[in-house]
Steps between C-alpha positions, in 0.01 A plus 500: 500500500270773617755769585868575439740764622743622234812692602529830317870523585616197303367613165376821340219603733286617209479141371375384840240780511375415149467130587314588818246699300478231231447204737313685775626752754392273786650188341848627408625726777810707426720504811815662626707358783552693822791375706374639830464287811149484641337605173191288420554219250292697249333837502245568229390858438131580500523687169679457170815697427541744209567204265164344590625204707527409867875517573544290814791507740644170625678484835769265372685478832185399685400249231846340492507466877160328499587273207839395641331415832242291315772319305653397833165380643467127557262368232435166671303290458593506133164377372293768676468872446694700756416864551782747459740246351618530142553178310671457166442228240735203507529511123810649334296574186290745702730606784873462430804573710534832315164621631581370849831690504329818381237473774765499774741741329447788741622545855402752764813701579584806706626797298579860576277729298483876550678474832265233640526123530222336296393146426493447124442204274813438292518255212882497505496535119306173466199465271172538689226517237310205652490678837372818335227299324400336829486839674275644229279188493463529878415869463232413242353247742502750788330775299239247380420414863509860625333688217272238345437281805634182341411226749787250501298239691226509234764482226667197664164327539414561134833345399420193712161472330669521159720202584202289613280574199437202272666500161298549182538127428356415843212744451423352157501148646268608781259663257496188281405282799823315581549286815425713809480790263849429360606257229792269545 
């Protein structure tokens, strides 16, 4: 994990600021959610705040809209990567029904606020921690691409290369002169 966004609203903000300084102000980004339509997924200030960290603002409405659209995207064929589709592990040890329910806990509803009709995300008193985590993970990805020019194509290619690398056992066999460079 190269970067995380940590919500300052869910815990004492001072703890988040201290951890950001301890682990690296560009690695642990303190964030606050901004429920405003059209706000960028993440806005990172150019300078540190008075506490010495970069307090970023996350456009939670925008991020949720994007993520819900990607959850609906058709991920077929199942054995190939599909851009803009989110897939979840088919393993209850890693991704249980609880997490799935939390990811889809919120609905976009119309509400009157200050004399105007607004679209707001409402969790209907359901737990939504998994959705919040996904929003902040997505924000960390977006700031990595925008601010530090993370190239997702290069990252994907490096992951492919990692899966095709020979194991240490295969390398040892090759170095010892096994059949075709590999022992049986």
